[in-house]
C-alpha positions in Angstrom: 135.0 24.8 -74.8 138.4 25.0 -75.8 139.0 27.9 -72.7 137.0 25.5 -70.1 139.1 22.4 -71.4 142.9 24.2 -71.0 141.8 25.5 -68.1 141.3 21.9 -67.0 144.1 20.9 -68.1 146.5 23.3 -66.7 144.9 23.1 -62.8 144.5 19.8 -63.0 148.2 19.4 -63.7 149.3 21.9 -61.0 147.4 19.8 -58.8 148.8 16.4 -60.1 152.3 18.4 -59.6 151.7 19.2 -55.8 150.7 15.3 -55.6 153.6 14.2 -56.6 155.4 15.5 -53.8 152.7 13.4 -51.1 151.9 9.7 -51.3 154.0 6.7 -52.7 150.6 5.8 -54.7 149.9 8.3 -56.1 153.4 9.3 -57.5 153.0 5.5 -59.3 149.7 6.5 -60.6 149.5 10.2 -61.4 151.8 10.0 -64.3 149.7 7.8 -66.3 146.8 10.0 -65.8 148.5 13.3 -66.7 149.7 11.5 -69.4 145.7 10.1 -70.6 144.4 13.6 -69.8 147.3 16.1 -72.0 146.5 13.8 -75.0 142.5 13.4 -74.2 142.8 17.6 -74.2 144.9 18.2 -77.0 142.4 15.9 -79.1 139.5 17.6 -78.0 141.2 21.1 -78.4 142.3 19.4 -82.1 138.2 18.8 -82.4 137.1 21.9 -81.5 139.4 24.2 -83.0 138.7 24.6 -86.8 134.6 24.9 -85.9 135.0 27.2 -82.9 138.5 29.2 -83.5 136.0 32.2 -84.4 135.5 31.9 -80.6 139.0 32.6 -79.2 139.7 35.9 -80.6 141.8 38.6 -79.4 141.2 41.9 -77.4 139.6 44.3 -80.4 143.1 46.7 -80.5 145.1 43.4 -81.0 147.9 44.7 -83.7 149.8 42.9 -86.1 152.2 41.6 -83.6 149.3 39.5 -82.0 149.1 40.6 -78.3 147.0 39.5 -75.9 146.9 43.1 -73.9 146.4 44.6 -77.7 147.5 48.2 -78.8 146.9 50.0 -75.0 144.8 52.3 -77.1 146.8 53.3 -79.8 149.9 53.9 -77.2 152.2 50.8 -77.8 152.2 52.3 -81.7 153.3 55.7 -80.7 155.9 54.2 -78.5 157.1 51.7 -81.2 157.2 55.2 -83.1 158.8 57.0 -80.9 161.9 54.7 -80.3 160.3 52.3 -77.4 159.2 48.7 -77.6 157.7 46.5 -74.7 157.4 42.8 -74.8 156.4 39.8 -72.9 156.0 36.0 -73.1 155.0 33.2 -70.8 155.8 29.6 -71.5 154.1 27.0 -70.0 154.0 23.5 -69.7 152.7 20.0 -68.0 155.4 16.9 -68.9 155.3 13.8 -67.9 157.0 10.2 -68.5 154.8 7.0 -68.5 157.2 4.8 -69.0 161.0 4.8 -67.9 163.4 7.3 -66.7 166.2 6.8 -64.7 164.7 7.7 -61.1 161.2 6.5 -61.9 157.8 8.3 -63.5 156.6 11.5 -62.8 155.0 14.7 -64.1 155.7 18.2 -63.6 154.7 21.5 -64.7 156.6 24.6 -65.1 156.9 27.4 -66.5 158.7 30.6 -68.1 158.1 34.8 -68.0 160.2 36.5 -70.3 160.1 40.5 -70.1 161.8 42.8 -72.5 162.5 46.4 -73.3 164.5 48.0 -76.2 165.1 51.4 -77.4 165.7 52.6 -80.9 168.2 55.5 -80.3 167.6 56.7 -84.0 164.3 56.9 -83.4 164.6 58.2 -80.0 166.9 61.1 -81.3 165.3 62.0 -85.0 167.3 60.2 -87.0 170.3 62.1 -85.5 172.3 58.4 -83.6 171.7 56.2 -86.8 171.9 52.6 -86.3 172.1 52.2 -82.2 169.7 49.8 -80.1 169.7 49.4 -76.5 168.0 46.0 -75.4 167.2 44.4 -72.0 165.5 41.5 -70.6 164.7 39.3 -67.9 163.5 35.5 -67.3 161.6 34.4 -64.2 161.6 30.9 -64.3 160.1 28.4 -61.9 158.7 24.8 -61.6 160.5 21.4 -61.0 162.6 19.2 -64.1 161.5 16.4 -65.2 165.0 15.6 -66.6 166.9 15.9 -62.7 164.1 14.4 -61.2 162.7 11.7 -63.0 164.1 11.0 -66.3 167.5 11.8 -65.8 168.3 12.3 -69.7 171.7 14.5 -70.8 169.9 16.8 -73.4 167.3 17.9 -71.4 163.0 17.6 -71.9 162.4 20.6 -72.5 164.1 24.0 -73.3 162.7 26.4 -70.8 163.7 24.3 -68.1 165.9 26.2 -65.6 166.2 26.3 -61.6 163.6 28.6 -59.8 164.6 32.3 -60.1 163.8 35.9 -61.3 167.4 36.6 -63.3 168.7 39.3 -66.0 168.6 37.6 -69.6 170.9 40.1 -71.7 171.7 43.4 -71.5 173.6 44.8 -74.6 174.3 47.7 -77.1 174.7 47.4 -81.0 175.6 49.4 -83.2 175.2 49.2 -86.9 177.5 51.2 -89.6 177.2 51.3 -93.5 173.1 50.8 -94.0 173.9 48.1 -91.5 176.6 45.9 -93.4 178.3 46.3 -90.1 176.7 45.3 -86.4 178.4 45.4 -83.5 177.2 44.4 -80.3 178.2 44.3 -76.5 177.2 43.3 -73.1 175.8 40.3 -71.6 175.2 38.1 -74.6 174.1 34.7 -75.2 175.8 32.4 -77.7 172.8 30.4 -78.6 170.3 33.1 -79.5 173.0 34.2 -82.7 174.8 30.7 -83.0 174.2 27.1 -84.7 170.6 28.5 -85.0 168.2 26.1 -87.5 165.0 28.6 -87.4 162.8 25.0 -88.4 164.5 23.3 -85.0 163.4 26.4 -83.0 159.7 24.4 -83.1 160.9 21.7 -80.5 160.5 21.5 -77.2 163.6 19.6 -76.1 166.9 21.2 -75.9 168.6 19.2 -77.9 167.3 21.2 -80.5 168.8 24.7 -79.4 171.7 24.2 -78.1 173.6 21.0 -79.0 174.7 19.2 -76.5 178.2 19.1 -78.1 178.2 22.3 -77.1 176.3 22.3 -73.6 178.7 19.6 -72.4 182.4 20.0 -73.8 183.7 22.8 -71.8 183.7 21.4 -68.3 184.6 22.8 -65.6 183.5 25.8 -68.0 180.2 27.1 -68.9 179.4 28.6 -72.1 176.4 31.2 -72.2 173.6 29.4 -73.5 170.2 29.6 -71.8 169.4 30.3 -69.2 173.0 31.7 -68.7 174.4 35.0 -70.9 178.4 36.3 -70.3 179.9 39.5 -70.6 180.8 39.5 -74.6 181.0 41.5 -78.1 179.6 40.3 -81.3 180.7 41.8 -84.9 178.5 40.3 -87.6 179.3 41.7 -91.2 176.9 41.3 -94.0 178.2 43.0 -97.5 175.1 41.4 -99.3 172.0 40.0 -98.5 173.2 36.7 -98.7 176.1 35.9 -97.1 177.1 37.1 -93.7 180.0 36.6 -91.5 180.1 36.8 -87.7 182.5 36.1 -84.7 181.9 37.1 -80.7 183.9 36.6 -77.6 182.5 35.6 -74.4 183.7 35.6 -70.7 185.5 31.8 -70.7 182.6 30.9 -67.7 179.2 32.1 -67.8 178.4 30.0 -64.4 175.3 28.0 -64.2 171.6 29.3 -63.3 172.5 28.0 -59.7 175.9 29.9 -58.9 174.3 32.7 -60.8 170.7 33.2 -59.8 170.3 36.6 -60.7 172.5 36.9 -64.1 174.8 39.8 -62.8 178.4 37.9 -63.5 179.6 40.8 -65.4 183.7 40.8 -66.4 186.2 38.4 -67.6 188.7 36.3 -66.1 192.3 35.5 -66.6 191.4 32.2 -64.6 188.2 31.0 -66.8 190.2 32.0 -70.5 188.0 33.0 -73.2 185.4 31.6 -75.6 185.1 32.1 -78.8 182.5 31.6 -81.8 183.0 32.1 -85.4 180.4 31.5 -87.7 179.9 31.8 -92.0 176.2 31.9 -93.3 174.7 31.7 -96.8 170.8 32.7 -96.8 169.2 31.5 -99.9 166.3 33.4 -101.1 165.9 36.0 -98.1 166.7 39.4 -99.9 163.5 41.8 -100.3 162.8 40.7 -104.0 163.5 37.4 -103.9 160.8 35.2 -104.9 162.4 31.6 -104.5 162.0 28.8 -101.4 164.6 30.1 -98.7 167.4 28.5 -96.9 170.2 29.3 -94.7 173.3 27.3 -94.7 175.6 27.5 -92.0 179.6 26.8 -91.5 180.9 27.7 -87.9 183.0 26.7 -84.9 184.7 27.3 -81.7 187.7 28.1 -79.5 188.1 28.2 -76.1 191.4 29.0 -74.5 191.2 27.3 -71.1 193.7 24.9 -71.2 192.3 21.1 -71.2 193.8 17.8 -69.9 193.4 14.7 -71.9 190.8 12.4 -70.2 193.3 9.4 -69.9 195.8 11.5 -67.4 192.8 12.7 -66.0 192.4 9.1 -65.2 196.3 8.4 -64.1 195.9 11.7 -61.9 192.7 10.6 -60.4 194.5 6.9 -59.6 197.7 8.0 -58.7 199.3 6.7 -61.8 200.0 9.6 -63.8 200.2 13.3 -64.2 197.7 15.7 -66.0 198.7 15.8 -70.0 197.5 19.1 -72.0 195.4 18.3 -75.0 195.9 22.5 -75.6 192.7 24.4 -76.3 189.4 23.3 -76.6 187.7 23.7 -79.8 185.0 22.1 -82.4 182.8 23.1 -85.6 179.1 22.7 -86.9 177.3 23.1 -89.6 173.4 24.1 -90.1 171.3 23.6 -93.3 167.7 24.7 -93.5 165.6 24.6 -96.4 162.0 25.2 -97.4 161.9 22.4 -99.9 158.3 22.4 -101.0 155.1 25.1 -100.6 152.0 25.3 -102.6 153.3 27.7 -105.5 156.9 28.2 -105.0 156.7 31.4 -106.4 154.5 33.2 -103.8 156.2 34.3 -100.8 154.5 33.5 -97.6 151.9 30.7 -98.5 150.6 29.0 -96.1 151.6 25.7 -96.8 155.1 24.6 -97.1 157.5 21.7 -95.6 161.0 22.4 -94.5 163.9 20.7 -93.6 166.8 21.0 -91.3 170.3 19.3 -90.5 172.3 20.3 -88.0 176.2 18.6 -86.5 179.0 18.6 -84.7 182.3 17.4 -83.9 185.0 18.0 -81.2 188.2 15.9 -80.4 187.5 12.8 -78.3 190.7 13.2 -75.7 189.4 16.5 -74.4 185.3 16.6 -75.1 182.8 14.3 -73.8 180.8 14.9 -76.4 182.5 14.2 -79.4 179.9 14.1 -82.4 176.3 15.7 -82.3 173.8 15.7 -85.0 170.1 16.6 -85.5 167.5 16.6 -88.1 164.0 16.7 -88.7 161.1 18.6 -91.0 158.3 21.3 -90.2 154.9 20.9 -91.9 153.1 24.4 -92.0 149.4 24.1 -92.7 149.1 20.3 -92.8 145.7 20.3 -91.5 143.2 22.0 -93.8 141.4 25.2 -92.3 144.6 25.0 -90.2 146.7 27.3 -92.3 148.6 28.4 -89.4 149.3 25.6 -87.6 153.0 23.6 -87.9 153.8 19.7 -87.1 157.0 18.6 -86.7 159.4 15.4 -86.3 162.9 15.8 -84.7 165.4 12.8 -84.6 168.5 13.6 -82.7 171.7 11.4 -81.2 174.9 12.6 -79.1 177.8 10.0 -78.9 180.0 10.3 -75.8 183.8 10.2 -76.8 185.5 7.0 -75.7 188.4 8.8 -74.0 185.6 10.2 -71.6 183.5 6.6 -71.4 187.2 4.9 -70.5 187.8 7.5 -68.0 184.6 7.0 -66.4 185.3 3.5 -65.6 188.9 4.2 -64.3 187.5 6.2 -61.9 184.8 3.8 -60.9 181.4 5.5 -62.9 179.5 3.7 -65.8 180.4 3.0 -69.0 178.8 5.8 -71.9 177.8 5.5 -74.9 175.1 7.8 -76.9 171.5 9.2 -76.0 168.8 9.5 -78.6 165.7 11.5 -79.2 162.7 11.2 -81.5 160.0 14.3 -80.5 156.9 14.9 -82.2 154.9 17.8 -81.9 152.4 20.2 -83.5 151.6 24.2 -82.3 148.0 25.0 -82.6 147.8 28.5 -83.5 144.5 29.3 -81.5 145.0 33.1 -81.6 148.1 35.2 -83.0 149.1 35.4 -79.1 148.2 31.8 -78.3 150.1 29.1 -79.3 149.2 25.3 -77.8 151.8 22.5 -78.9 150.8 18.6 -77.6 154.5 17.3 -77.3 155.9 13.6 -77.1 159.5 12.1 -76.8 161.4 8.8 -77.0 164.7 9.1 -75.4 166.9 6.1 -76.3 169.3 5.5 -73.5 168.5 8.2 -71.3 171.2 9.4 -69.6 174.1 8.0 -72.5 175.2 5.2 -69.9 175.9 1.8 -71.7 173.1 0.3 -69.3 170.5 3.7 -69.6 166.8 3.0 -69.8 165.1 4.4 -72.3 161.6 6.8 -71.5 158.6 8.1 -73.0 157.8 11.9 -72.3 154.2 13.2 -73.1 153.3 17.0 -72.7 151.4 19.9 -73.3 152.6 23.6 -74.1 151.0 26.8 -74.0 152.6 30.2 -75.1 151.2 33.6 -74.6 152.8 37.1 -76.1 151.2 40.0 -74.1 
């Protein structure tokens, strides 16, 4: 029953996405049909899951990693023991906005296939080369963007949203020293794979809970190395004890975009784009191998972009022919992250299936040269909320992105709209149907989509499927 419902849902979603490109009547009515279909399917799945979860089983040789393709008759374990690991995951989703949006209602289907290979040279050399690893990965992204097509928000409704392309994700070499207390990584790397991360926030679909919008938008005309692009760079991490680390990284100052660098092969540095650097100090609570208390992490970080940015007021004067550009100096900002397990059935029992996690993140940057001058998000995730569903996770997230007054004044002085803020509320539920398959109904409400002073709100509903091969 579950497989039939999912198949029907995905097929119907694809048909709707195709239909939206034809016919004005269908463009108006299909979003409501999609929203109803998504939630009816999700409710049916939820109702059937507790009684029929045993019928959704992995192949007989699936190992602890929970891969749909299993252990390859023991070959996968052998390759791992020899130092080679292979990974593939396909994330697909149907999203629609039955209400609101800057460009009317609509629906889309999009997907992301991520493939990865990594090599552990210590295993491959029989221990002769300690602490050395290599990784290469790729993205295949496809499908239209609901953000660009209908809603017009700045937070990005989906964290897999990208232009249609097959591209290099990352390509790096890492060398650890002193029993992994020091780590150096070089290559094509992403900032959002290590910096400003809240583990609990990774549950959510909206991109604002991944790369903070203050980081996404504050380097114009340059682009930071966050999904789906990476940049040439190097990262150094020092972790003298289990509970404390410091890491810093430098990247090419402009990673490009998924449209300007469709293959992900923009290598090297450029004097014209400057250098972007991130640094982060972190405290890891109860995360040592012998710790039994409730885990948490607390981080304080910041960034500096060495390019010479101009103040928004002088950009407005220059555009109107009434003045010259004035330097605001380098671009910079700070951020903080707090993520803590605050309750579980037995506080001393590591890995207990029922737990409640809270997270909070915030960032700030100077108004005179930053489009976003303050960003905050937070929320909670409850694992095992429903009896009999110990591996499911329910989440509620809230975010607010404030546009700087200087940028708003610049926009109005050059004929654009006034800007204020955009806010997001997201509720989501991840159903763990099998070790290799998660299904995630999701609902988002976007306040002031696009952050204009007169921007409409938008309601977004969706269903995501994640399969690990």
